C-alpha positions as CSV (number, residue, x, y, z in Angstrom):
1,X,36.2,103.9,102.6
2,X,40.0,104.6,102.3
3,X,41.1,107.1,99.8
4,X,43.8,106.6,97.2
5,X,46.0,109.2,98.8
6,X,46.5,107.0,101.9
7,X,46.9,103.6,100.2
8,X,49.1,104.4,97.2
9,X,52.8,104.7,97.8
10,X,53.1,107.2,95.0
11,X,50.1,109.3,96.0
12,X,50.0,112.9,97.0
13,X,50.4,112.2,100.7
14,X,53.7,110.3,100.1
15,X,54.9,113.0,97.7
16,X,54.2,115.7,100.3
17,X,56.1,113.7,103.0
18,X,59.1,113.2,100.7
19,X,59.1,116.9,99.9
20,X,59.2,117.8,103.5
21,X,62.1,115.4,104.2
22,X,64.1,116.7,101.2
23,X,63.4,120.3,102.3
24,X,64.8,119.5,105.8
25,X,67.7,117.4,104.7
26,X,69.4,120.2,102.8
27,X,69.7,122.7,105.6
28,X,70.7,120.0,108.1
29,X,73.4,118.7,105.8
30,X,74.6,122.3,105.2
31,X,74.7,123.0,109.0
32,X,76.5,119.8,109.9
33,X,79.0,120.2,107.1
34,X,79.6,123.8,108.1
35,X,80.1,122.9,111.7
36,X,82.7,120.3,110.8
37,X,84.5,122.8,108.5
38,X,84.5,125.5,111.2
39,X,86.0,123.1,113.7
40,X,88.8,122.1,111.3
41,X,89.4,125.8,110.5
42,X,89.7,126.6,114.2
43,X,92.2,123.8,114.8
44,X,94.2,124.9,111.8
45,X,94.1,128.5,112.9
46,X,95.4,127.5,116.4
47,X,98.2,125.5,114.8
48,X,99.2,128.3,112.4
49,X,99.2,130.8,115.3
50,X,101.4,128.6,117.4
51,X,103.9,128.0,114.6
52,X,104.1,131.7,113.7
53,X,104.7,132.8,117.3
54,X,107.2,130.0,118.0
55,X,109.5,130.3,115.0
56,X,111.4,133.5,116.1
57,X,112.2,131.9,119.5
58,X,113.2,128.6,117.9
59,X,115.6,130.5,115.6
60,X,117.1,132.3,118.6
61,X,117.6,129.1,120.6
62,X,121.2,128.0,120.8
63,X,120.4,124.3,121.6
64,X,118.3,121.5,120.3
65,X,114.7,122.2,121.2
66,X,113.5,118.6,121.4
67,X,116.4,117.1,123.4
68,X,117.7,120.0,125.6
69,X,116.8,119.7,129.3
70,X,117.7,123.2,130.3
71,X,115.0,126.0,130.2
72,X,116.6,129.4,130.1
73,X,114.9,131.3,127.2
74,X,115.3,134.7,129.0
75,X,119.1,134.5,129.1
76,X,121.3,136.6,126.8
77,X,122.0,133.4,124.8
78,X,118.6,131.6,125.0
79,X,119.0,127.9,125.8
80,X,115.8,125.9,126.2
81,X,114.4,122.5,125.3
82,X,111.2,120.5,125.7
83,X,112.7,117.2,126.6
84,X,112.1,117.2,130.4
85,X,108.7,119.0,130.1
86,X,107.3,116.6,127.5
87,X,108.5,113.6,129.6
88,X,106.9,114.9,132.8
89,X,103.6,115.7,130.9
90,X,103.4,112.2,129.4
91,X,104.5,110.3,132.5
92,X,102.2,112.2,135.0
93,X,99.2,111.8,132.6
94,X,99.8,108.1,132.0
95,X,100.1,107.5,135.7
96,X,96.9,109.4,136.3
97,X,95.2,107.4,133.6
98,X,96.4,104.0,135.1
99,X,95.2,105.0,138.5
100,X,91.8,106.6,137.5
101,X,90.5,104.2,134.8
102,X,90.0,101.0,136.8
103,X,88.3,103.0,139.6
104,X,86.1,104.9,137.2
105,X,85.0,101.8,135.4
106,X,84.2,100.2,138.7
107,X,82.1,103.2,139.8
108,X,80.3,103.2,136.5
109,X,79.5,99.5,136.7
110,X,78.2,99.9,140.3
111,X,75.9,102.8,139.3
112,X,74.6,101.1,136.2
113,X,74.2,97.5,137.2
114,X,74.6,97.0,141.0
115,X,73.3,100.0,143.0
116,X,69.5,100.4,143.7
117,X,67.8,102.9,141.5
118,X,67.6,105.7,144.1
119,X,71.2,105.2,145.2
120,X,72.3,105.1,141.6
121,X,70.6,108.4,140.9
122,X,72.3,110.1,143.8
123,X,75.7,108.6,143.0
124,X,75.3,109.7,139.3
125,X,74.5,113.2,140.4
126,X,77.6,113.3,142.7
127,X,79.8,112.0,139.9
128,X,78.5,114.7,137.5
129,X,79.0,117.3,140.2
130,X,82.6,116.2,140.8
131,X,83.3,116.6,137.1
132,X,82.3,120.3,137.3
133,X,84.6,121.2,140.2
134,X,87.2,123.8,139.0
135,X,90.8,122.5,138.7
136,X,92.1,125.2,141.0
137,X,90.1,123.7,143.8
138,X,91.7,120.3,143.3
139,X,95.1,122.1,143.2
140,X,94.5,123.9,146.5
141,X,93.3,120.7,148.1
142,X,96.3,118.8,146.8
143,X,98.8,121.4,148.2
144,X,97.1,121.8,151.6
145,X,96.1,118.2,152.3
146,X,97.5,115.7,149.9
147,X,101.2,116.9,149.8
148,X,101.7,116.5,153.6
149,X,99.6,113.3,153.6
150,X,101.6,111.6,150.9
151,X,104.9,111.9,152.7
152,X,104.2,108.9,154.8
153,X,102.9,106.6,152.0
154,X,105.8,107.7,149.8
155,X,108.4,106.7,152.5
156,X,106.6,103.4,152.9
157,X,106.8,102.7,149.1
158,X,110.4,103.7,149.1
159,X,111.4,101.5,152.0
160,X,109.6,98.3,150.9
161,X,109.3,98.7,147.1
162,X,112.4,100.8,146.4
163,X,113.8,98.0,144.2
164,X,111.2,99.0,141.7
165,X,112.7,102.0,139.6
166,X,109.5,104.0,140.0
167,X,109.7,103.9,143.8
168,X,113.5,104.1,144.1
169,X,115.7,107.0,145.0
170,X,117.5,108.5,148.0
171,X,115.1,111.5,148.5
172,X,111.4,111.3,149.2
173,X,109.2,114.4,149.2
174,X,105.5,115.3,149.3
175,X,105.7,117.4,146.2
176,X,106.5,114.7,143.7
177,X,105.4,113.2,140.5
178,X,103.2,110.7,142.3
179,X,101.3,113.3,144.2
180,X,100.7,115.3,141.0
181,X,99.5,112.2,139.3
182,X,97.1,111.4,142.1
183,X,95.6,114.9,141.8
184,X,95.2,114.4,138.0
185,X,93.7,111.0,138.6
186,X,91.1,112.5,140.9
187,X,90.3,115.2,138.4
188,X,89.8,112.9,135.4
189,X,88.0,110.1,137.4
190,X,84.5,111.7,137.3
191,X,84.8,112.3,133.5
192,X,85.7,108.7,132.7
193,X,83.1,107.4,135.2
194,X,80.3,109.6,133.8
195,X,80.9,108.7,130.2
196,X,81.4,105.0,131.0
197,X,78.2,104.9,133.0
198,X,76.2,106.2,130.1
199,X,77.8,103.7,127.7
200,X,77.1,100.8,130.1
201,X,73.4,101.9,130.4
202,X,73.1,101.5,126.6
203,X,74.1,97.9,126.6
204,X,71.5,95.6,124.9
205,X,69.1,94.5,127.5
206,X,68.1,91.4,125.6
207,X,71.7,90.2,125.7
208,X,71.9,90.8,129.4
209,X,68.7,89.0,130.1
210,X,69.7,86.1,127.8
211,X,73.0,85.7,129.7
212,X,71.2,85.6,133.0
213,X,68.6,83.2,131.7
214,X,71.4,80.8,130.7
215,X,72.6,80.7,134.3
216,X,75.3,83.4,134.2
217,X,76.1,85.3,137.4
218,X,75.8,89.1,137.3
219,X,79.5,89.5,136.9
220,X,79.6,86.9,134.1
221,X,76.8,88.7,132.4
222,X,78.7,92.0,132.7
223,X,81.9,90.4,131.4
224,X,80.2,88.8,128.4
225,X,77.6,91.4,127.4
226,X,78.3,94.8,129.0
227,X,82.1,95.2,128.9
228,X,82.5,94.2,125.2
229,X,79.7,96.6,124.2
230,X,81.1,99.4,126.3
231,X,84.8,99.0,125.4
232,X,84.9,101.7,122.7
233,X,83.1,104.1,125.0
234,X,85.5,103.4,127.8
235,X,88.4,104.0,125.5
236,X,86.9,107.3,124.4
237,X,86.4,108.3,128.0
238,X,89.9,107.4,128.9
239,X,91.4,109.3,126.0
240,X,89.2,112.3,127.0
241,X,90.5,112.1,130.5
242,X,94.1,111.7,129.2
243,X,93.7,114.9,127.2
244,X,92.4,116.7,130.3
245,X,95.3,115.5,132.3
246,X,97.9,116.6,129.7
247,X,96.4,120.1,129.5
248,X,95.9,120.6,133.2
249,X,97.7,123.8,134.4
250,X,96.9,125.3,137.8
251,X,96.6,122.1,139.8
252,X,99.9,120.6,138.7
253,X,101.6,124.0,138.8
254,X,100.9,124.2,142.5
255,X,102.2,120.7,143.2
256,X,105.1,119.9,140.7
257,X,108.6,120.6,142.0
258,X,109.2,122.5,138.7
259,X,112.5,120.8,137.9
260,X,114.0,120.2,134.5
261,X,115.2,116.6,134.8
262,X,114.2,113.3,133.3
263,X,113.7,110.8,136.1
264,X,111.5,107.8,136.6
265,X,111.7,108.2,140.3
266,X,108.1,109.4,141.0
267,X,108.7,109.9,144.8
268,X,111.6,112.3,144.5
269,X,111.7,116.1,143.9
270,X,111.5,115.7,140.1
271,X,108.8,116.6,137.7
272,X,107.3,119.3,135.6
273,X,104.9,119.6,132.7
274,X,104.4,121.8,129.7
275,X,101.2,123.4,131.0
276,X,102.6,124.1,134.5
277,X,105.8,125.6,133.0
278,X,103.7,127.9,130.9
279,X,101.7,129.1,133.9
280,X,104.8,129.6,136.0
281,X,106.9,131.4,133.4
282,X,104.6,133.4,131.2
283,X,104.3,136.4,133.5
284,X,108.0,137.1,133.7
285,X,109.0,136.0,130.2
286,X,110.7,138.2,127.6
287,X,109.7,138.2,124.0
288,X,111.9,135.2,123.3
289,X,110.7,133.6,126.5
290,X,107.1,133.9,125.4
291,X,107.9,132.5,122.1
292,X,109.6,129.5,123.8
293,X,106.5,128.9,125.9
294,X,104.3,129.1,122.8
295,X,106.6,126.6,121.1
296,X,106.2,124.2,124.1
297,X,102.4,124.7,123.7
298,X,102.7,123.7,120.1
299,X,104.4,120.5,121.2
300,X,101.6,119.8,123.7
301,X,99.1,120.5,120.9
302,X,100.7,117.9,118.7
303,X,101.0,115.4,121.5
304,X,97.2,115.8,122.2
305,X,96.4,115.3,118.5
306,X,98.5,112.2,118.3
307,X,96.8,110.7,121.4
308,X,93.3,111.4,120.0
309,X,94.3,109.9,116.6
310,X,95.6,106.8,118.3
311,X,92.3,106.6,120.3
312,X,90.2,106.9,117.1
313,X,92.3,104.1,115.5
314,X,91.7,101.8,118.5
315,X,88.0,102.5,118.5
316,X,87.7,102.0,114.7
317,X,89.2,98.5,115.1
318,X,86.4,97.6,117.5
319,X,83.4,98.8,115.6
320,X,81.7,95.5,115.8
321,X,81.0,96.2,119.5
322,X,79.4,99.5,118.7
323,X,76.9,97.7,116.4
324,X,76.0,95.2,119.0
325,X,72.7,96.9,119.8
326,X,71.5,96.9,116.2
């Protein structure tokens, strides 16, 4: 015969369960709130540090920091600006994102919906392994193999597609914006593919089976059920890869021509980035020079924050897809 403690909602058993839940909710809420506060405090501390260290150099600068293309902070009269460096950082990162994202999404879809289970397991392991390769390895590979290899394709693009501004110019070199963007694309491709794969695997199975039952092909099922559901995740993965590309240092420092000029000709000897310039110049910088490099790091910090805020805004507009599995 059942006892009252197991049948009544307000009995002792229910009260004990509610007490245990309330006893666990408090510490968890405190820990999660504390973690968020600590994260915000760290970001604020980084921002304050960059501002404090950058202000003396910015005061000593004899030109406009945001528009000047010259970088001579170690001179008697410091002259430096972030214009060319910010342009090279954004352009190379966007090119890398355009190259890597379609390939990464294709790899993720193949692993999640096309490949046999055993092959998908092996490919998933390989993708995760590629994401863990140090960036200096990609940089050394780019210098020793990709730079000489890209000279031929770059000449081909210049000869036959030179009417496009990106591929125009009179000089074609191996160490170019295009080569650096390809290295960045290879670096961020495993990150985007791994995150997209996990998102695609979470797509509602009932919707996939319903689409197939109605006569849709596998690609039509993916287009109607998987891609809409995974779009916020793909955007998040792409923005994470974009942040990695913007902050990459050693790989691009080995490949960029390290020039301070704004040019859309990605096959010529033009290109530099904020992170690469910091790596190349910090060791020999004076006090003002180090402050100038820190100021450029502050600009990179702000650009990364703006990119992530834009990504969160795009994802927030597509919340209906994130609730598709409910």
